[in-house]
C-alpha positions in Angstrom: -12.9 29.8 31.8 -9.2 29.3 31.4 -8.0 27.3 28.4 -6.7 23.7 28.9 -3.3 22.3 27.9 -1.9 18.8 28.2 1.0 18.1 30.5 4.5 17.7 29.1 6.7 15.1 30.8 9.3 16.7 32.9 11.7 13.7 32.4 12.8 13.4 28.8 16.6 12.8 29.3 18.1 10.7 32.0 21.6 9.5 33.1 22.1 6.4 35.2 24.9 6.8 37.8 26.3 3.8 39.6 27.9 3.1 43.0 28.4 -0.2 44.7 25.3 0.2 46.9 22.9 2.2 44.7 21.9 3.4 41.3 21.0 7.1 40.9 18.8 7.9 37.9 18.9 11.6 37.2 16.2 12.8 34.8 15.7 16.2 33.3 13.3 18.0 31.0 14.2 18.9 27.4 15.8 22.2 28.3 17.7 20.6 31.2 16.5 23.3 33.6 14.6 20.9 36.0 15.9 17.7 37.3 14.6 14.8 39.4 16.5 12.0 41.1 15.5 8.3 41.7 17.5 6.3 44.2 17.5 2.5 43.5 18.9 0.2 46.2 21.3 -2.5 44.9 21.7 -4.4 48.2 18.3 -6.1 47.9 18.8 -9.5 46.1 15.2 -10.0 45.1 13.2 -6.9 46.0 12.9 -3.5 44.3 13.6 -0.6 46.6 13.1 2.8 44.9 13.0 6.2 46.6 11.8 9.3 44.9 12.1 12.4 47.0 9.7 14.4 44.7 12.1 17.3 44.8 12.9 19.3 41.6 16.5 20.3 41.4 18.1 23.0 39.4 21.1 22.4 37.2 23.5 23.8 39.9 21.8 21.8 42.7 22.0 18.5 40.8 25.7 19.1 40.1 26.4 19.7 43.7 24.4 16.6 44.7 26.4 14.4 42.3 29.6 15.9 43.5 28.7 15.0 47.1 27.8 11.5 46.1 31.0 11.0 44.3 33.0 12.3 47.3 31.1 10.2 49.8 31.4 6.9 47.8 35.2 7.0 47.2 36.9 4.1 48.8 39.8 4.3 51.2 43.4 3.7 49.9 44.1 -0.1 49.6 40.4 -1.1 49.6 39.3 -3.2 46.6 36.5 -2.2 44.3 35.5 0.8 42.2 35.6 4.2 43.7 33.2 7.2 43.6 30.3 7.7 41.3 30.5 6.3 37.7 28.2 7.1 34.8 26.6 3.9 33.5 24.3 4.8 30.6 22.3 7.7 29.1 18.7 7.2 28.2 15.5 8.8 27.0 12.9 6.9 29.1 12.1 3.9 31.3 10.3 0.9 29.7 9.9 -0.8 33.1 11.2 -3.1 35.7 11.1 -6.9 35.4 12.0 -9.8 37.6 12.3 -13.5 36.7 14.0 -15.8 39.2 16.7 -13.6 40.6 16.7 -9.8 41.1 15.1 -7.0 39.2 16.2 -5.5 35.9 15.6 -2.0 34.6 14.9 -1.5 30.9 15.9 1.9 29.5 15.4 3.5 26.1 18.9 4.4 24.8 18.1 5.5 21.3 15.0 7.0 19.7 13.9 8.4 16.3 11.2 10.9 15.6 8.4 9.4 13.5 5.6 12.0 13.5 4.5 15.3 14.7 0.9 16.1 15.7 0.2 19.7 16.7 3.8 20.2 18.0 3.7 16.9 19.9 6.5 14.6 18.8 6.0 10.9 18.5 9.2 8.8 18.8 10.1 5.2 17.8 12.3 3.1 20.1 15.5 2.4 18.2 17.5 0.7 21.0 17.2 -0.4 24.6 19.5 -1.5 27.5 18.5 -4.1 30.1 20.5 -3.6 33.3 20.6 -5.9 36.3 20.0 -3.9 39.5 21.4 -6.0 42.5 25.2 -5.9 43.1 27.2 -9.0 42.4 28.0 -9.4 46.1 24.4 -10.1 46.9 23.3 -11.8 43.7 21.7 -15.2 44.2 22.2 -17.1 40.9 19.7 -19.4 39.3 20.4 -21.8 36.4 17.3 -20.8 34.4 17.7 -17.0 34.7 19.7 -16.7 31.5 17.0 -18.5 29.5 14.3 -16.2 30.7 16.4 -13.2 29.8 16.8 -14.5 26.2 13.1 -15.2 25.9 12.3 -11.7 27.2 14.7 -10.1 24.7 13.0 -12.0 21.9 10.5 -9.1 21.9 12.4 -6.7 19.8 11.7 -3.3 21.4 13.4 -1.6 18.5 10.7 -2.9 16.1 7.5 -0.7 16.0 7.2 0.5 19.6 6.3 4.1 20.0 6.0 6.8 22.8 5.5 10.5 23.3 6.3 12.8 26.1 3.3 15.1 25.6 0.7 13.2 23.6 -1.4 10.2 24.8 -0.9 7.6 22.1 -3.2 5.1 23.7 -6.2 7.4 23.0 -7.5 8.8 19.7 -7.1 12.4 18.6 -10.9 12.8 19.1 -10.6 11.8 22.8 -7.5 14.0 23.4 -9.0 17.2 21.8 -12.4 16.6 23.3 -10.7 16.5 26.7 -9.0 19.9 26.1 -12.3 21.5 25.1 -14.1 20.2 28.2 -14.5 22.6 31.1 -12.4 21.4 34.0 -11.6 22.7 37.5 -9.0 21.6 40.0 -10.3 19.5 42.8 -11.1 21.2 46.1 -9.2 18.6 48.1 -5.9 17.9 46.4 -4.2 14.6 46.6 -1.0 13.9 48.5 1.1 14.2 45.4 -0.5 17.5 44.5 0.1 18.8 48.0 3.8 18.0 47.7 4.0 19.8 44.3 2.3 22.8 45.8 4.8 22.9 48.6 7.7 22.7 46.1 6.1 25.5 44.0 5.8 27.6 47.1 9.5 26.9 47.9 10.6 27.9 44.5 8.5 31.1 44.7 10.1 31.9 48.0 13.6 31.6 46.7 12.8 33.7 43.6 11.6 37.3 43.5 8.7 39.1 41.7 8.9 42.9 41.3 5.2 42.9 40.3 3.9 40.9 43.3 2.0 43.9 44.8 0.8 45.5 41.6 -2.1 43.0 41.0 -1.4 42.6 37.3 -3.3 39.7 35.7 -1.5 36.4 35.0 -2.3 34.1 32.0 -3.6 31.0 33.6 -4.3 27.6 32.0 -5.5 24.3 33.3 -2.9 21.6 32.9 -4.6 18.2 32.1 -3.3 14.7 32.5 -5.4 11.6 31.9 -4.9 7.9 32.6 -3.9 6.0 29.4 -6.2 3.3 27.9 -4.3 0.3 29.2 -5.7 -2.0 26.6 -3.2 -0.5 24.1 -0.3 0.0 26.5 2.4 -2.6 26.3 4.5 -1.8 29.3 1.7 -1.2 31.8 2.6 -4.4 33.8 6.3 -3.5 33.8 5.6 -0.1 35.4 2.9 -1.4 37.8 5.5 -2.1 40.5 6.6 1.6 40.7 3.4 3.4 39.5 2.4 4.4 43.0 5.9 5.1 44.3 7.5 7.6 41.8 6.3 10.9 40.3 4.2 10.7 37.1 6.9 12.2 35.0 8.9 9.0 35.3 6.1 6.9 33.9 6.2 6.7 30.1 3.7 4.4 28.4 4.5 2.8 25.0 2.3 1.4 22.3 3.0 -1.3 19.7 1.8 -1.2 16.1 2.6 1.3 13.4 3.1 5.0 13.0 3.8 6.8 9.7 3.5 10.4 8.5 3.7 12.0 5.1 3.3 15.6 3.9 0.7 16.4 1.2 1.5 19.7 -0.5 -1.6 21.4 -2.0 -0.1 24.2 -4.1 2.5 24.7 -1.4 0.1 24.4 1.6 1.3 21.6 3.8 -1.2 19.0 5.0 0.2 16.2 7.2 -1.3 12.7 6.8 -0.6 10.5 9.8 -1.5 6.8 10.3 -1.3 5.3 13.8 -2.1 1.7 14.5 -2.5 0.5 18.2 -2.2 -3.2 18.8 -4.1 -4.5 21.7 -1.9 -6.0 24.5 -4.7 -8.3 25.6 -4.9 -11.8 24.1 -1.9 -10.8 22.0 0.1 -13.4 20.1 0.9 -14.9 16.8 -1.2 -16.1 14.0 -2.2 -19.8 14.6 -1.6 -19.6 18.4 -4.1 -16.8 19.0 -7.5 -17.1 17.3 -10.9 -15.9 18.3 -11.5 -14.4 21.7 -10.8 -15.1 25.4 -13.3 -15.3 28.2 -13.1 -11.5 28.8 -14.1 -10.5 25.3 -10.6 -9.6 24.1 -9.9 -10.8 20.5 -6.7 -11.8 18.8 -5.0 -9.5 16.4 -7.1 -6.5 17.5 -5.7 -3.3 16.0 -7.2 0.2 16.2 -6.2 2.2 13.1 -6.5 6.0 13.1 -5.8 8.4 10.2 -5.2 12.0 11.2 -5.3 14.9 8.8 -4.2 18.4 9.9 -3.2 21.7 8.3 0.5 21.9 9.2 0.6 25.7 8.6 -1.0 26.2 12.0 0.5 24.1 14.9 -1.7 24.7 17.9 -4.4 22.2 18.9 -6.7 25.2 19.9 -6.4 27.2 16.7 -5.4 24.6 14.1 -7.6 22.4 11.9 -7.6 18.7 12.7 -9.6 15.7 11.6 -9.4 12.0 12.3 -11.1 8.8 11.5 -10.8 5.5 13.4 -11.5 1.9 12.3 -10.8 -1.5 14.0 -9.7 -4.9 12.9 -9.9 -8.1 15.0 -10.5 -11.8 14.9 -14.0 -13.2 14.9 -15.2 -12.9 18.5 -16.0 -16.5 19.1 -14.3 -19.5 20.9 -12.4 -20.9 17.9 -8.9 -22.1 17.0 -6.9 -24.1 14.4 -5.0 -27.3 15.1 -1.4 -26.7 14.2 -0.2 -30.2 15.1 -0.5 -31.3 11.5 1.8 -29.6 9.0 -0.9 -28.2 6.8 -0.9 -24.7 5.2 -4.4 -24.2 6.3 -5.3 -26.1 9.5 -9.0 -26.9 9.9 -11.1 -24.4 11.9 -12.7 -25.8 15.0 -15.1 -24.3 17.6 -13.7 -24.9 21.0 -16.7 -24.1 23.2 -20.5 -23.8 22.6 -21.7 -20.2 23.3 -25.5 -20.3 22.6 -26.1 -16.9 24.3 -23.2 -15.2 22.6 -21.6 -14.3 25.9 -18.1 -13.7 24.6 -19.3 -11.6 21.7 -21.4 -9.6 24.1 -18.4 -8.8 26.2 -16.4 -7.7 23.1 -19.1 -5.4 21.7 -19.7 -4.0 25.2 -16.1 -2.8 25.1 -16.6 -1.3 21.7 -19.8 0.5 22.6 -18.0 2.0 25.6 -15.0 3.3 23.6 -16.6 4.2 20.2 -20.3 4.6 20.7 -22.9 3.4 18.2 -23.4 2.2 15.5 -21.0 -0.7 15.5 -20.7 -1.9 11.9 -19.2 -5.4 11.2 -17.7 -6.0 7.8 -17.2 -9.8 7.6 -15.1 -10.7 4.6 -14.8 -14.5 5.1 -16.0 -16.9 2.4 -19.6 -18.0 2.0 -19.4 -20.8 -0.6 -16.9 -23.7 -0.1 -16.8 -27.3 -1.2 -15.6 -28.2 2.3 -16.5 -25.9 5.2 -13.6 -23.9 6.4 -14.2 -20.2 6.7 -17.9 -20.6 6.4 -18.0 -22.1 9.9 -17.2 -18.7 11.4 -19.9 -16.9 9.5 -22.5 -19.4 10.5 -21.7 -18.7 14.2 -21.1 -15.0 14.1 -24.4 -14.0 12.3 -26.7 -15.7 14.8 -24.7 -14.2 17.7 -25.2 -10.7 16.3 -29.0 -11.4 15.8 -29.2 -12.6 19.4 -27.5 -9.5 20.8 -29.5 -7.0 18.6 -32.9 -8.2 19.9 -32.1 -6.6 23.3 -30.6 -3.4 22.1 -32.7 -0.3 21.1 -33.3 -0.3 17.3 -31.4 3.0 16.9 -28.2 1.4 18.3 -28.3 -2.1 16.9 -25.1 -3.7 15.5 -25.0 -3.6 11.7 -23.7 -6.8 10.0 -22.4 -6.7 6.4 -21.2 -10.1 5.0 -19.3 -10.0 1.7 -17.3 -12.8 0.1 -14.4 -10.7 -1.1 -12.4 -13.7 -2.3 -15.2 -14.8 -4.6 -15.6 -11.4 -6.0 -11.9 -11.2 -6.8 -12.2 -14.3 -9.1 -15.2 -13.0 -11.0 -14.7 -11.3 -14.4 -17.9 -9.3 -14.1 -17.3 -7.7 -10.7 -14.9 -5.1 -9.6 -13.8 -5.6 -6.0 -12.7 -2.0 -5.3 -15.9 -0.5 -6.7 -18.0 -2.7 -4.4 -15.7 -1.7 -1.5 -16.1 2.0 -2.4 -19.9 1.6 -2.1 -19.6 0.0 1.3 -17.1 2.6 2.4 -19.4 5.5 1.4 -22.3 4.1 3.5 -20.0 3.4 6.5 -18.5 6.8 6.6 -22.0 8.4 6.3 -23.2 6.3 9.2 -20.3 6.9 11.6 -19.1 10.3 10.5 -15.6 11.5 11.4 -14.0 13.9 13.8 -13.2 17.5 12.9 -12.5 20.3 15.4 -13.8 23.1 13.1 -17.3 24.0 12.1 -18.2 24.1 8.4 -16.2 26.5 6.3 -17.7 29.2 4.1 -16.5 27.3 1.0 -19.1 24.6 1.8 -21.8 27.2 1.3 -20.2 28.4 -1.9 -19.6 24.9 -3.3 -22.3 22.7 -1.7 -22.2 19.0 -2.2 -25.3 16.8 -1.7 -23.3 14.0 0.0 -22.1 16.4 2.7 -25.5 16.7 4.3 -25.8 12.9 4.7 -22.6 12.6 6.8 -23.4 11.2 10.3 -21.7 11.6 13.6 -22.5 13.9 16.5 -22.5 17.7 15.8 -20.9 19.9 18.5 -20.4 23.7 18.8 -16.8 23.3 17.6 -17.3 20.7 14.8 -18.3 17.1 14.7 -17.2 13.9 16.4 -17.3 10.3 15.1 -19.8 8.1 16.7 -19.5 4.4 16.1 -16.8 2.5 14.3 -16.3 0.0 11.5 -15.0 -3.4 12.6 -13.5 -5.4 9.7 -12.5 -9.0 9.9 -11.6 -12.0 7.7 -9.9 -15.1 8.9 -6.4 -13.7 9.6 -7.4 -10.0 9.4 -4.3 -9.3 7.2 -4.6 -9.1 3.4 -8.3 -8.7 2.6 -8.8 -6.6 5.8 -6.0 -4.2 4.9 -7.4 -3.6 1.4 -10.9 -3.1 2.8 -9.6 -0.7 5.4 -7.7 1.2 2.8 -10.8 1.8 0.7 -12.7 3.0 3.8 -9.8 5.2 4.7 -9.6 6.6 1.2 -13.3 7.5 1.3 -12.9 9.1 4.8 -9.8 11.0 3.6 -11.9 12.7 0.9 -14.5 13.8 3.4 -11.8 15.0 5.8 -10.1 17.1 3.1 -13.4 18.5 2.1 -14.3 19.4 5.7 -10.9 21.2 6.1 -11.6 23.2 2.9 -8.9 21.5 0.8 -11.0 20.1 -2.1 -14.3 21.2 -3.6 -16.0 17.8 -3.4 -15.6 14.7 -1.2 -14.3 12.4 -3.9 -10.7 11.2 -4.6 -9.6 9.3 -7.7 -7.0 6.6 -8.0 -3.7 7.4 -9.7 -3.5 10.8 -8.0 -0.5 11.9 -5.9 -2.8 12.2 -2.9 -4.1 8.6 -3.2 -0.7 7.2 -4.0 0.8 8.8 -0.9 -2.1 7.4 1.2 -1.8 3.9 -0.5 1.9 3.8 0.3 1.2 4.6 4.0 -1.4 1.9 4.1 0.9 -0.7 2.5 3.6 0.1 5.1 0.9 -0.2 7.7 -0.3 -3.5 6.4 3.2 -5.0 6.0 4.1 -4.0 9.6 1.0 -5.5 11.1 1.3 -8.6 9.0 4.9 -9.2 10.1 3.9 -8.8 13.8 1.0 -11.3 13.6 1.7 -13.5 10.6 5.4 -13.5 10.3 5.6 -12.1 6.7 4.5 -9.0 4.7 1.3 -8.7 2.9 0.6 -11.3 0.2 -2.2 -9.5 -1.7 -2.1 -5.7 -1.9 -4.3 -3.0 -3.3 -2.6 -3.3 -6.7 -3.4 -7.0 -6.7 -7.1 -6.3 -6.4 -6.9 -3.4 -8.9 -5.2 -6.0 -11.2 -2.4 -3.7 -12.2 0.3 -5.5 -10.2 3.4 -6.4 -12.4 4.1 -10.0 -13.1 7.2 -9.9 -10.9 4.9 -9.3 -7.9 3.6 -12.9 -8.1 7.0 -14.3 -7.4 7.3 -12.0 -4.4 3.9 -13.2 -3.2 5.0 -16.8 -3.3 8.1 -15.9 -1.3 5.9 -14.1 1.3 3.7 -17.1 1.4 6.6 -19.4 2.1 8.0 -17.0 4.7 4.6 -16.9 6.5 4.4 -20.7 6.5 7.9 -21.1 7.9 7.3 -18.5 10.6 4.0 -20.2 11.6 5.5 -23.6 11.7 8.8 -23.0 13.4 9.2 -19.7 15.2 5.7 -18.7 16.3 5.9 -20.7 19.5 9.0 -18.9 20.7 7.5 -15.5 19.8 4.4 -16.4 21.7 6.4 -17.3 24.8 8.3 -13.9 24.5 5.0 -12.0 24.3 3.6 -13.8 27.3 6.7 -13.0 29.3 6.9 -9.4 28.2 3.3 -8.6 29.0 3.6 -10.5 32.3 0.8 -12.8 31.4 3.2 -15.4 32.8 5.3 -14.4 35.8 8.1 -16.9 36.6 8.3 -18.4 40.0 10.2 -21.2 41.7 7.0 -22.9 42.8 5.4 -23.4 39.4 6.4 -24.9 36.0 8.7 -23.0 33.7 7.2 -21.2 30.7 8.7 -23.7 28.2 7.3 -26.6 30.2 3.7 -25.5 29.7 1.8 -27.6 27.1 -0.4 -24.6 26.3 -1.0 -21.0 27.4 -4.7 -21.4 27.3 -5.0 -21.0 31.1 -2.9 -17.9 31.1 -5.3 -16.0 28.8 -8.6 -17.4 30.1 -8.9 -16.5 33.7 -12.3 -18.1 34.1 -10.7 -21.5 33.5 -8.7 -21.2 36.7 -11.5 -19.9 39.0 -15.2 -19.6 38.9 -16.5 -16.1 38.2 -17.8 -14.2 41.2 -20.8 -12.7 39.2 -22.4 -13.8 36.0 -23.3 -11.2 33.3 -26.9 -11.0 32.3 -27.6 -12.5 28.9 -30.3 -10.0 27.9 -28.9 -6.7 29.3 -25.4 -7.6 28.2 -24.1 -4.0 28.0 -22.7 -2.0 30.9 -25.4 -0.1 32.7 -24.0 3.5 32.2 -23.4 3.2 28.4 -26.9 3.2 27.0 -28.1 6.7 28.2 -25.3 8.4 26.3 -25.4 6.6 23.0 -24.6 7.3 20.2 -21.7 9.2 22.0 -19.0 7.0 23.4 -19.2 6.7 27.2 -15.5 7.2 27.6 -15.8 10.7 26.1 -18.7 11.8 28.4 -17.7 14.2 31.2 -19.3 12.0 33.9 -18.1 11.6 37.4 -16.4 8.3 36.8 -14.3 9.7 33.9 -13.4 12.9 35.7 -11.8 10.8 38.5 -9.2 9.7 36.0 -8.3 13.3 35.2 -5.6 15.3 36.9 -6.2 19.1 36.7 -3.8 21.8 37.9 -3.8 25.6 37.5 -0.6 26.8 35.8 0.9 29.8 34.2 0.6 29.5 30.4 4.4 29.9 30.0 5.2 27.1 32.5 7.5 24.6 30.9 5.2 21.7 31.8 2.5 23.0 29.4 4.3 25.3 27.0 4.2 23.3 23.8 5.8 26.1 21.7 9.0 25.9 23.7 8.9 22.1 23.7 8.6 21.9 19.9 10.8 24.8 18.6 13.5 24.6 21.3 14.6 28.3 21.2 17.4 27.5 23.6 19.1 25.2 21.0 20.8 25.9 17.7 18.9 24.0 15.0 19.2 23.7 11.3 16.3 23.6 8.8 17.9 20.7 6.9 17.9 18.6 10.1 14.2 19.2 10.9 11.7 16.3 10.7 9.3 18.1 8.4 12.0 18.3 5.7 12.9 14.7 5.9 9.4 13.2 5.9 7.8 11.8 2.7 6.7 14.7 0.5 4.0 14.4 -2.2 5.7 17.1 -4.4 9.1 15.5 -4.1 8.2 11.8 -4.2 5.1 11.5 -6.3 4.6 14.7 -8.4 6.0 14.5 -12.0 9.2 16.4 -12.5 8.1 17.6 -16.0 7.4 21.3 -16.5 3.9 22.2 -17.5 2.1 19.4 -15.6 -0.6 20.4 -13.2 1.0 20.4 -9.7 -2.3 19.6 -7.9 -2.0 16.3 -5.9 -5.7 15.6 -6.9 -4.9 15.4 -10.7 -5.0 11.9 -12.2 -1.6 10.9 -13.5 -0.6 8.5 -16.3 1.9 5.8 -15.3 4.7 7.5 -17.3 4.0 10.9 -15.6 4.4 9.9 -12.0 7.4 10.4 -9.8 6.9 6.8 -8.4 5.7 4.3 -10.9 2.5 2.4 -10.1 4.1 -0.7 -11.7 6.9 -0.9 -9.2 9.4 0.9 -7.0 11.6 2.1 -9.9 11.6 5.8 -10.2 13.6 6.1 -13.4 11.5 6.5 -16.5 13.8 4.5 -18.8 13.6 1.6 -16.3 9.8 1.9 -16.3 9.6 1.8 -20.1 11.9 -1.3 -20.1 9.7 -2.9 -17.5 6.6 -2.3 -19.5 8.2 -3.7 -22.6 9.3 -6.8 -20.8 5.8 -7.3 -19.3 4.2 -7.0 -22.7 6.6 -9.4 -24.5 6.7 -12.0 -21.7 4.3 -14.9 -21.4 1.2 -14.2 -19.3 1.8 -14.6 -15.6 -0.1 -17.0 -13.4 -3.5 -15.9 -12.1 -4.1 -15.1 -8.5 -5.9 -18.4 -8.0 -2.8 -20.4 -9.2 -0.7 -19.1 -6.3 -0.7 -21.4 -3.3 -1.3 -18.9 -0.6 -1.5 -19.8 3.1 -2.6 -16.3 3.8 -6.4 -16.4 3.4 -7.6 -15.5 0.0 -7.9 -18.9 -1.7 -8.7 -22.4 -0.5 -7.8 -25.5 -2.4 -11.3 -26.8 -2.0 -13.3 -24.1 -3.8 -11.1 -23.3 -6.8 -13.1 -25.6 -9.1 -16.4 -24.4 -7.7 -16.3 -21.1 -9.3 -14.8 -22.0 -12.7 -13.9 -18.3 -13.1 -10.4 -17.1 -14.0 -9.1 -13.9 -12.5 -9.4 -11.1 -14.9 -6.1 -9.6 -15.9 -5.5 -6.2 -17.2 -4.7 -6.0 -21.0 -1.0 -6.0 -21.8 0.5 -2.5 -22.3 1.4 -1.9 -25.9 4.9 -1.0 -26.9 5.8 2.5 -27.8 7.3 1.3 -31.2 4.2 -0.1 -33.0 4.0 -1.0 -36.7 3.0 2.5 -37.8 6.0 4.0 -36.1 8.6 1.5 -37.1 10.6 4.2 -39.0 11.3 6.2 -35.9 14.8 5.4 -34.5 15.6 4.8 -30.9 17.8 7.9 -30.8 15.0 10.2 -32.1 12.7 8.7 -29.5 15.1 9.3 -26.6 15.8 12.9 -27.9 12.1 13.7 -27.9 11.7 12.2 -24.4 14.5 14.5 -23.2 12.9 17.5 -24.8 9.5 16.6 -23.3 11.1 16.3 -19.8 12.9 19.7 -20.2 10.1 21.8 -21.6 6.9 20.0 -20.9 5.8 20.0 -24.5 6.6 18.5 -27.9 8.8 20.6 -30.1 8.2 20.0 -33.8 11.1 20.3 -36.2 9.2 22.7 -38.5 6.7 25.0 -36.6 3.6 26.1 -38.5 3.4 29.4 -40.3 1.0 30.9 -37.8 3.3 30.0 -34.9 6.2 31.5 -36.7 4.3 34.8 -37.3 3.3 35.0 -33.6 6.9 34.5 -32.5 8.2 37.2 -34.9 5.7 39.7 -33.6 6.6 38.9 -30.0 10.3 39.3 -30.7 9.7 42.7 -32.5 7.7 44.0 -29.5 10.5 42.9 -27.1 13.2 44.7 -29.1 11.2 47.9 -29.1 10.5 47.8 -25.4 14.1 47.3 -24.3 15.8 49.5 -26.9 18.0 52.2 -25.3 20.1 54.6 -27.3 23.4 55.3 -25.5 25.1 58.1 -27.5 26.7 59.5 -24.4 27.2 58.2 -20.8 23.9 58.3 -19.0 23.8 58.8 -15.2 22.2 56.0 -13.3 19.7 58.2 -11.6 18.0 59.0 -14.9 17.5 55.3 -15.7 16.3 54.0 -12.3 13.9 56.4 -10.7 12.0 55.5 -7.6 9.8 58.5 -7.6 6.1 58.1 -8.5 5.3 58.9 -12.1 1.5 58.7 -11.9 -1.4 58.8 -9.5 -1.9 55.0 -9.7 -1.2 53.0 -6.5 0.0 49.9 -8.5 3.8 49.7 -9.0 5.5 49.2 -12.4 8.9 47.9 -13.3 10.2 51.5 -13.6 8.5 53.3 -10.8 7.6 52.4 -7.2 4.9 54.1 -5.2 5.9 55.2 -1.7 4.7 52.9 1.0 1.8 53.9 3.3 3.0 53.7 6.9 0.4 53.6 9.6 0.6 55.5 12.9 1.6 52.5 15.0 4.5 51.7 12.8 5.7 55.3 13.0 5.5 55.2 16.7 7.6 52.0 16.9 10.2 53.6 14.6 10.3 56.9 16.5 10.6 54.9 19.8 13.6 53.0 18.3 15.3 56.2 17.2 14.7 57.8 20.7 16.3 54.8 22.4 19.3 55.0 20.1 19.7 58.7 21.1 19.6 57.8 24.8 16.0 58.9 25.4 13.7 56.3 27.1 10.0 56.6 26.8 7.6 55.7 29.6 6.7 52.0 29.9 3.1 51.0 29.1 1.0 48.2 30.7 2.0 45.7 27.9 5.7 46.3 28.5 5.3 45.7 32.2 3.5 42.4 31.6 6.2 41.3 29.1 9.0 42.2 31.5 7.3 40.4 34.3 7.1 37.1 32.3 10.8 37.6 31.3 11.8 38.0 35.0 9.8 34.9 36.0 11.3 32.7 33.3 14.8 33.9 34.2 14.3 33.1 37.9 13.1 29.6 37.1 16.1 28.9 34.9 
């Protein structure tokens, strides 16, 4: 069975050319050897007319085409207007086409930045875009409200956390993408119209080229090129491309996701391991904090984000031969009909249940989606409060738990939904409880239940160093490794601060198992204050800040250091500022952001026959379709899951090679060196001159450069626990200078005690005004750090202390003024041996050959510093060298079969170019 490879988009660079009547969008692949052309009509005032001839042009052909267009569009002498073909803009992709009240606009990506690399597949972040009006000014029909809609649409900042890839499906998980490549696939017997057109074009190119081995019957390396439909729940420009999806070639369609993407390099004694964090924000029921709560009538919840952490050995790039592991978890609002009244200017508006749902219909729709995508078990970690003087968060728990009980009574016991309720805010106030220890216990149980994905079977090191916890890890075992079955779903009220800390602890536990599965550590356990965990914590803090800005309008208020109770006292003032920023955003700017999201996602489509977007009193009817029309069929309350899901559990239905899923797959037989599947050429770009200093892997965050101590003599392992003064990045703040860290610690010890976590008025979610007096517990603070100059060391001057610190940094040890007698004796013996070994009497000039002799002096194979054993050259190497000498003398040896195959591929590639 031939191997499988994912398709690489054939349109990665594009140039928009302009005439008075048309736009010509010329797209090319990365090497600029194949070109496609889109013709966009500018004479239609309100319609979108696009023609794609499906022909692939060479570089010479596209130059001739543009020359003919330029010549044909030149105006006559004396005629007004621009002449010829003008270049409008260069771009890297199409976001989509959008229309308000006038004609259509095209949105192009004009600037990009590489953010991550997964198996040679580059992931880019959109840095800048250009929105171009298509119709010509002569046919434009103006509307007074058009400019306002354009401003609202552009309020969605596409340069802020939107990502895309030309060769990797970001809407699916790594487990789905790699499982797809390992699945046996065959091209369909009856090809589609698009495939028939491509086959005609391939035959045309083959006719124009030549193949000297055509009649020799030599084998060709064949692979199956695969392309699957994206998961549109996490695609944010699906509606913008819907108008042209069935008109243009697939290479023009580039789907983007919204959320977060970050990657760092973990160096384990020089071995590079890439740690990647990808967050996909759902495009359904999307919005801002107080305006989108709970779920809609289709089971889509607010602030739903799928977070995936990917670990892979970067020393091997290929998906087929490399080692990859991933773990997925989800956050999302409580799946009920609930909201908060924002008409009153309160930091925490009261929670209200909008509709009664006695049969948990909306929760059933939501968990049905999760079973289809993730399999079983579905584990709910509910972090909302249980005890309050006045009911606030407790309302949600009292509704969610009966809904889960009701749904579980119809599911088989092996696939029931697990429900874990834990009041994290109450535990934070307690002096006797450690929040992160409790989360570690929950994380250990969750990871053992769901398992994780790894594309390699167990290494031999697992047999040499067995661990009792490794045998308890769940998931589904396959011939090539294991897959994750089920998922953890974490929620609080906002799904921001507490949720991010809980997800970090689960991710930290999963990271330990992933590194153990890849043979990087000897036991699946990671400690805090190690370079590895600090690198991972920094990724998760960036991840949490980004998601919090998107939904809540500010960065995180409470971080992992807050719950570890090691945050500096300056952090509390920052928390207050973030709280005020979040309150301001929720009160004054969230409504405009919500309108922009509704317009961008085409939830609302402007029309002259209905009210404008800013005239709507609410967008409830836009997100709840059942409120506008009666449903055609009603779901069963007992058999609430989709019919095809249950037989395949615990494996997710979306990953099963059933007939329905195979219909979404496009398969084509290709040569393995074809540009559309050759990831080696796509990543390394042998046709370009590149510099190592400019590569992405050099610029990314590096554990050895950013976190490992610079002191000589310190263990370089990223799994060694560091003291605060030993780290490259201090745990007390962002200052990397050691003197600044010492000063900060002295200031923290001498300053008055900071306010506790409960004293901070936070609108985020962690503390309510009603239940502060209920506990009577004060947040436990860490003991103040003692100064370096205590009473017993008062005689030491500051200069001596700084000098010793410099010596410690230079040599990695403490140098005493007077060494001991034993150390002095050892040093004298070492110096005496060294002088005898290197003593050479030079009474007369000695020829150089007598000093450096490369001839063997003994029968030992091991070399010394004075003699070198002759190398042992095998027969194949001798034949290669003799062949090279013969060619240099003008004698050519007979070609073998491998040479003929190599030359054949060379001729084919030259003909294509």
